[in-house]
N, C-alpha and C positions, 0 to 999 in steps of 0.2 A: 747233731750238727756236723760231725765228721762225715757221716754218710751223705749228707747233702753236698758237702764240698767235694766228695769223691765223684758224685754225679756230674758236678760242674766241669770236670776234666774232659768230658765229651766235647766241650766247646773248643778249646785249643786243638784237640785231636782232629775234629772235623775241619777246622781251618787249615791244618797242615795237609790233610787228605785232599782238600779242594785245591790247594796250591800245587800239590804233587800231581794231581790229575791234569791241572792246567799245563804243567810242564810236559807231561806225557803227550797231551794232544798237540802241543807246540812242536815237540820233537817229531811226532808222527807226520805233521804237516810239512816240516822241513825236509823229511825224507822223500816227499813226493817230487816229481819232475816239474821244473818251472817252465818247461816248454822250449820253444825255438829261441835262437839268439835274439831275435827282435822282441819277443815276449819278455825275455830277461832284461833287455835294455830299457824297455818302457817301465817295468817294475822297479828297476834301479832308480830311474828318474823320480818316480813317485816316492820311493822310500827316502831318498836324499832330501826331497822337498819337505816331506812330513817331519822328518827329524830336525831339519834346519828350523822349521817353524816352531816345533815344540821347545827347542833349546832357547829360542828368543822369548817365547811365552814364559817359560820357567824362570828366566832372568828377571823379567818384570814382576812376576808373582813373588819371587824370593825377596825382592826389595820391599814389596807391600807387607809380606809376612814378618820380616825383620822389624819394620816400623811398628806394626800392630802388636807383636810380641813384646817389644820394648815398652809400649804404652801399658799393656796388661801387667808387665813386671812392676812398673811404677805404681799402678793401682793396687797391686797385691802387696808389695814389700814396703812401699813408702806411705801410701795413703790408706792402706789396709781396707780397701773397698772390695777385695776379691780374695778367694781362696788362693794360697801360694802355689798350688799345682796348676792353675789355669794357664799360664804362659806355655808350659811344657805340653799340656794336653792339646792346646791350640795348634802347636807346631806339629805334633805327631798326626793329628787329624788331616792337616794339609799335606804332609809328606806321604801318608798312605794313600790318600785320594789321588795325588799326582802319580804315584807309582802304579795304581790301578789303570789309569788312563794311558800311561806310557807303555806298559806291557801289552795292553789290548791293542794299541795302535801299532806297535812293533809287529805283533802277530798278523794283524790285518794287512800290512804292507807286504809281508812275505806270502800271504795266502792268496791274494787276488790272481796273480799269474798262474799259480798252481790250480786254482779253481777253474780258470779258463782252459788250462791244459787237460784237466780231468774231464771237462765238458766235451772235449774232442772225442772221448771214448763213450760217455753216457751221461744222461741227465742226473742219474742217481749218484754217479761219481762226483760230479760238480757240486751237488747238494751236500754230500757228506763232507767234502773238504771245506766248503764254506761254513757249514753249520758247526762242525767241530772246531774250526778256527774261531768262530764266534763264541763257542763254549769256553775258550781260553779267557775271553773277556769276562764272561759271567762268573766263572769259577775264581778268577783272580780277585774280582770285586768282593765276593762273599768270603773268600779266604782271608784276604787282607782286612776286611771289615771286622770279622769275628776275632781275628788275631789281635787287632788293636784293642777291641773291647775286653778280651780275656786278659791281655797283658796289664791294662790299666786297673782292672778289678783286682788282680793279684797284687800289683804294686801298691795300691792304696790300702789293701788289707794288711800287707806286710809292713807298711809304713805306720801302722797303728791307728789309722783313721777308723774310729769305732762306730760312728753313726752311718748306717746305710743310706740315710737321706743325704748326708754330706758326700758320701762316695758317689752316689748316682748323679747328683747335681754337678759334681766336679767332672765326672766322665762326660756329661752332656756338653761341656765346653769344648771338647775336641771336635764336636759336631760343627762348631763355628769354623774351625780350620778347614774341615771337609767342605762345608758350604761355600766358603770364600774361594777355595781352589776350584770347586765345581762351577761357580758362576764365571770366573775368569775363563775356564776351559770351554764352557758352553757359549758364552758371548764371543770370545775370541775365535773359537773354532767355527761358530756359526757365521761370523763376519767373513772369515777367510773363505769358507766354502761357497758362500752365496755371492761374494764379489766375483769369484771365478766363474761360478755356474751361470749367473745372470749375464755377465759379459760374454761368455762363450755362446750362450743361446741367442742373445740379441744380434750379435754380429755374424756368428757362424750359421745358425739355422735359419734365422729370419732374413738377414740381409744377403749373405753369400750363398744361401740355399745349399749348404753342405750338411751331411749327417751329424748326429750327435757323436761325440768322441772321435771325430775325424782327425787324423794326425796333422792335417793341414791347418787346424785351428790352433793358434798360439796359446790359447787359454786352457787347452784340454788337459795338460799335465797338472796345472794349478787346480783345475776342477776335480781331478782324481785325488790329488793330495788333500783337498778340502773335505772330501767324503770321509777321510780317515781322521783328520784333526777335529772335525765337527761331530760326526755321528758315531765315532768309536771312542776317541779320547774324551770328548765332551760328555757323551752319554754315560761312559763308565764312571767318570767323576761324579756325575749327577746322581746316578743310582747308588753309588757307594754311600753318598751322603744321606739319601733317603733310607737306605737299609740300616745304617748305623743309627740315624736319628729315630727311627721307629723303635728299635730295640732299646736304646738308651732312655728315651722318654717313657716307655712302658715300664722299664726297670725303676725309674724315678717315681712313677705313679704307684707302683707296687710297694716301694719302700714307704710311701706316705700312707697308703691305704691300710697297711698292716703295722703301723708304728706301735711298738710295745708288745708285739705278738711273737717275739723270739724267732724260732725256727720258721714259722709261717712267713715272716717278713723276708727272710733269706730266700725261701722257696719262690715267693712272688717276684723277687728281683732276678733270679736266675732262670725262671720259667721261659721268658721270651728268648733268652740266649740258647736254651736247649732246643726249643722249637726250631729256631733258625739253624742250629747245628744238624738236627735230624733232616731238615729240609735240604741240606747240602747233599746228603747221601741219596735222597730220593730224586733230586735233580739229576744226579749222575746216572741213575737208573733210566730216567726219562730221555736223557741225551742219547743213550745207546739204542733207543727205540725208533729214532728218526731215520727213515729211508723212504724211497719212492721208486716208481717204475718209469721206464722210457715212455716218452710221449704223454706224460701226465698233464692234465688240465690245471688251471689255476686253483680250482676248488680241491682237486686231488693233492696238489702241493701244499695248500693250506691245511688240509686234513693230515698230511704227513707230519707237519710241525705240531698240529693240534694234538696228535696222539701222545707225543712226548710231554707236552706241557700239561695236558689234562690228566694224564695218568699220574704225574707227579703231584698235581693238586689234590686229586682224590686220595692218594696215599698219605699225604701230609695231614689231610683232614682227619683220617682215621688215626694216624699216629698221635695227633694232638690229644685226643681223648685218653690214650694210653699214658702219654707223658704226664698230663695233669692229674690223672688218677694215681699214678705211682708216686708223684710228688705230694699227693694228698692236699692239694690246694683247696681252700674254702670255696664252695660252690664250683667245683671243677667242671661239672657238666655244663653249667651256664657259660663259664668262661671259654670252654671248648667250643660252644656254639658261637661265641663272639669271634673266635678264630675262623670258623667256617664261614661266618658272615663276611669277613674280610676277603677270604678266598673267592667266594661267590661274586662279591662286588668286582674283584679284579677280572674274573672271567667275563662277567656281563659287560664291563667297560671295554674289554678287549674285543668282544664279539660286536658290540655297537660300533666301535671304531672301524672294525673290518667292514661292516655293512655300509658305512658312510664313505669309506675311502677306496674300497676294492672295486675294480671295474667289472667284477662278477655280479654286482648288484645294481639296482636301479638308480640310486642317487648319483653315482659317478657316470653311469651310462647316459643319464639325462644331461649332464654337463657336456659330455662328448657330443651328444646330439645337438646341443645348443650352438656348437661350433659352426653349424651350417649357416647361421645368421651373423657370424662374426665374433670378434674378441670381446666386445662389450657384453653380449649375452652370456658368454662363458664366465666372465667376471661376476656378473649379477647372479647367475645360477650357483656359482661356487660360494659366494658370500652367503647366499640364502641357505645353502646346504650346510655350511659350517655353523651358522646360527642355530638351525634346527637340531643339528647333531649334539648340541650342548644339553638337550633335555634329558636324554637317557643317562649320561654320566652323573649329572647333578642330582636327578631323582635317585639313582642307585646309591650314590654316596650319602645322600640324606637318609635313605632307608637303612643303609648300613650303620650309620652313626646311631640312629635310634635303636635298632635291633641289638647292636653290640653293647650299647649302654644298658639296655633293659635286661638282656641275657645275663650280663655280669653281676647286676645288683638284684637279681631275682624278681624282675618286673615290678620294682617299687618306684612309684612316681613321686613320692614325697622327697623334697629337696633337703634331706638331712645330710649331715656331714659324711656319715658312713656310706649312705646311698650314692652320694656324689662321687666319693673317692673310688668305690667299687665300679661304678658305671664308667668313669673316665678310664680306669684301668682296662675295662672291656674295650673301649674305643682304641686305646693304644695297642692292645694285643690283636685287635682286628687288623691294624696296619701291619703288624708283624706277620700275621697270617697271609695277607696279600703279598708280602715280599719274601715269604719263607722259601719259595721255590725260585728265587731270583737267579740262581745258577743257570737254570734252563730258560727262564723267561728272557733274561738279558742276552742269552746266546741267540735267540730268535731275532733279537733286535740288532745285535752286532753283525749278524749274518748279512743284513741288508747292504751296508756299504761295501762289504767284501764282494758280494755278488755284483753290485754296481760297478766296482772297479774291474771285476773280471770281464764284464761286458765291454768296458772301455778298452781293456787290453786286447780283447778279441777283435774289436773294430780296428784299432790302430795297428794290430799285427796282421790284419787282412786275412783272418782265418776263414774257413769255408762258411757257406750260408747255413748249413746244418748246425755248426758250432754256435754261430751267432743267434740262431733260433733258440738253442738251449740256454745260452747266457741271457737272452732277453726274457725267457720264462723265469729264470732264477732272479733276474733284476726286478721284474714286475712283482714277483712274490716278495722280494726285499722291500719294495716300496710300501706294500701293505703291512708287512711285519714291523717296519720302522714306524709307520703311523700307529699301529697297535701298541708298540712299545712306548711311544710318546704318550698315548692316552693312559696306559697303565702307570707310567711314571708320574703323570699329573694327578691321577686318582690316588695313588699312594701318598703323594705329597699332601693332599687335602687331609687325609686321616692323620698323617704324621704331624702336620702343622696344628691340628686340633689338640693332639696329645701334648705338643710343645706348649700350647697355651696354659695347660694345667701345670706343666713343669715350670713355667715362668712364675706362676704364683708361689711355688715352693722355693724358687731361687730368691724371690723378693723377701720371703720370710727368713731365709738363711742370711741374706744380706742385712736385714734389720737386726738379727741376733748378733752379727759380728760387730756392729757399732753400738749395741746395747739399746736399741729402740724397742718400744713395746707396742702392743695393739690393744684395741678395745673389742670385746666380743659383741655378739648380737644383743646381749642384755646390757651392754654399756660398761662392763667390768674391764679393768686393765689386766692384761695377761701377757705372758711371754710370747714373742712372735712365733716361735717354732711350735707352740701349742695351739695356735689359732687354726680353726677349721676353714674350709672354703667359704661358707656363709659369713664367718667372722671377717675374713679377708675382704669380701665384697662389701660388707657393711662399713668396715674401717676406711676403705678408699673410695666409698660411694660409687662403686661400679654398677651403674644402672643407666637405662636409656634416657632418663631425665637429666642426667649430668651432662652439660654441654661439652665437657672435656672428652667424654666417651664418644659423643656424636661427631665432634671435630676430628677425633682420631679415626673414626670409621671413614669419613670423607677423604682424609689424607691417605689412608690405606688403599682405598679404591682408586684414587687419583694416581698413586704411585705405580700401580699396575699399568695404567694407560700411558703415563709419562715414560716409564721404562721401555714399553713396547715402541712408543713413538721415537725415542732416542735411538734404539737399536735398529729400527726400520730405516730411519734417516741415515744411520751410519752405513748400512748395506747399500743404500742408494748412492751415497758419495763414493764408496769404494768401487761399486759397479761402474760408475761413470768413468773413473780412472782406467778400469779394465777395458771398457768399450773403446775409449780413445786409443789405448795401446794396441788392441787387436786391429782396429781400423788402420792405425799407422803402419803396422807390419804388412797388412794386406796391400797397402798403397806403396810402401817404400821397398819392401823385399820382393823383388821380381821373381815370379815363378812359383810362389807359395801355392796359389790356387790350382796350378797345373801339376803340383806334386813334384816339381823340379828343384825346389829350394826348401831348406829346413827352417821352420819358424824359430824364433828366439823364445823358447819355453821359459827359460830362467828369468827373463824380464817380467813375465806375468806372475810367476811364483813370488818374485820380489815385491811386486805391487800388492798382492794379496797379503803377504806377510807384514809389510809395513802398515797397510791400512788396518789390519786386525789389531796389531800392537797399539796403534795410536787410538783407535776408536773404542777399544774394550775397557779402557781405564775409567772413564767418567761414569758410564752406567753401573759398573761394578761397585765403585766407591759410593755411588748414590744409595745403593741398597744397604750400605753400612751406616751412612751418615743419617738417613731419614729417621730410623728408630732411636738413634742417640739424641737427636735434636728434639723429637717428640717427647722422649723420656724426660729431658731436662726442662722443657717448657710446659708440658701438660701432665707430667707425672705418670704414676702407675695406671690410672684410669684412662689417660690418653693413649698409652702404649697398648693396653688391651683392646681399645677401639681400633687402633691402627692395625693390629694383627688380625682382628676379625674382618675389617674392611678389605685389607689386602688379600686375605684368604678367599673371601666370597668373590670379589671382582677378578682376582688373579686366576683362580681355578676356572671360572667360566670363560674368561678371555683366552686362557691357554688352550682349552678344549676347542674353542671356535677356531683359533688360528691354526692349530695343529691339524684338525680335520679338514678344514677348507684347503689348506696347502696340500695335504695328501690326496684329496679328491681331484684337485687340478692336475697333479702329477700323473695320476693313473688315468685321468680322462685323456691326457696326451698319449699315454701308452696305448690306450684302446684305439685311438685313431692310427697310431703307427703300426698296429697289427693289421691294417687294411680296411678299417671301417670309415665311413663318411669321406671317402676319397684317398685315405692312406697318406703315407709320407709325401711331403712336398706340396700337398693340396692346400687350398685356402683354409679348410677346416683345420688342417695340421698347424698352420701358422697361428690360427686363432687360439688353439689349445696351448701352443708354445707361450703365447702372451700370458695366458692364465697360469701356466706352470711357473713362469718367470715372476709373476706377482706372488704366487704361493710359496716360492722358495724361501724367502725370509720369514714368511708366516710360520712355516712348519719346521724350519731348521735353525732359526735364530731367535726371534722374539717369543714364539709359543713355548718351546721347551725351556727357555731361560726363565719364564715366569714361575714355574714350579720351584725353581731354586730360589727365586726372589722371595716368595712367601715363607720359605723355610729359613732363609738367611736372615730375614728381618726378625723372625722368632728367636733364632740363635743369638743374634747381636743383642736383642733385648735381654736375653737370659744372662749373657756374659757381662752386660753393662748394668745389671740390676743394682749393683752397689752405687754407681754414679747416679742413677735415677733416685735412689733413696736419699743420697747426699743432698740433692736439690729439693 
């Protein structure tokens, strides 16, 4: 046992290395020249706006966290419905998630001008600055995530909590803190950035016929701020939560699958943590492989990033076999193949997303071509492309679930308790495999908004045409990597949410044990709740498709995904209306803006985006918390399981559709701006701008928020298991 605990120390060591390398990349970026005085001034505006927004968001989130922690404290210490560690775990999850977003965004706001300045010298220089700055986000997320997990594992062991099932289910509750913070960050950031982006596009590019990121547009600074608060801080908090959720749910499943097996149970719990720790070192290796040459095409740029991510993925696949062999896990070969299944699923989803969203391929090219007949055909083609694009990810995840399940339990189809437990452990560890190289995968995603801001800085600073050409290439690459990253995040959410379903069952059993309730097994005998198997659980609570509570839960879960998307889309629309009115007012009342003789009031547009995001983010975020609580109280355990299944199926498919449709519309516009179908200023260009404007809230607000919704509903259900049992 001591040898096992010695091996565990690689987890906190890897987290410290990740944070140390993040600091190194940050300091290297800070040493780079920020450029001309004008470039520095613009970067300063964006930096101030981003930090001002984040301060406001964290004030609102802090109030929500204090209220929820107080409720959990009452449930734990007064009503005895929860483990007493839950309020503290919840708070640390939210704190670390917020820190991950904060550090990533701080880096991004310093990196954009430096990326633009490096692009004055070479394309490779710009790529390196942007990508390694994005790596700060990736390494911060995995570093803080593993550090949080390691600390809680050590604290609970030191506190004398003897049951690994109790330890792992308690650790799961800090995932709710991470999920809650992530949803506020995603929804608030998405609302902020899209209010500014849509307002800037409608009035600036369509009505006033001025270029994107033109300094004459009052909403330009707010738009650049939004890229950081939405696509950096929001994405960081989002994937922090997925990363931790996959590791923690797998650890909980391992504790259950090997109950009473002594050292084997400990090994199964720490295995996902060690795989993630080794993934950090291999992600670092991949980060140093990313480079390109001058004049590289889009496919060559994508290949440059692909070298780093794919090499890391291949290496972690090989390392997994060695890790599980050395740990001597039962069926280590099969479980290793489950990890490989998750990795392959992530690669396939990423490649499929790239195919449907990059203008190097036919689907997006066809949307660009549709612009010759107007905006309506661009919208129709984009919606159709987004719907078709759901097929590959859904089939991939479905195959991954079946393969990872069967590999882990030795291809046994009989639904015995042991087969189910081992199979579900395989599904959980497949999610860990998909996210094991998140350090570099998230770097490619965070790179996108940095490159976008660099292009904006170059345009507003009136740098040369050659520089703008380089930043445009980096920006177009960023659009594709951002879309790929969103697809990857949504895919990992599906596997993680499925593992959380099984973890919910374990938490219900723990909650029943706390209040002294018993279960009946399949044979009808009364047994202790903690000794019940999954078949016993399903039988006791009548979890089957003939139970109307399950079916009603499925419908409510599916409805929740559409309701949430509709509310967030409507919120973007309202915020964008305010922005459009303000930009029109400034063009009308401030004489000389369009001639470049007067300076727009940028701060007013930043204020509108900030206020709108703060106001509109609260209701949809609280909805995700309230729905599973109400369903648990009214429909019980069977209804909650139906809710989580319905939310997962509808939310996953809808998120893929919205994310890919939005990405395709964005890159269809980029393709026209490169001189195709009439180029900038043409009727085709205006048609694709309309498509991009519709797609913006699809891909940056509603779509990516859905993957947090499905996980947050699972996390809330787990934390509120005691309340569900009480009713």
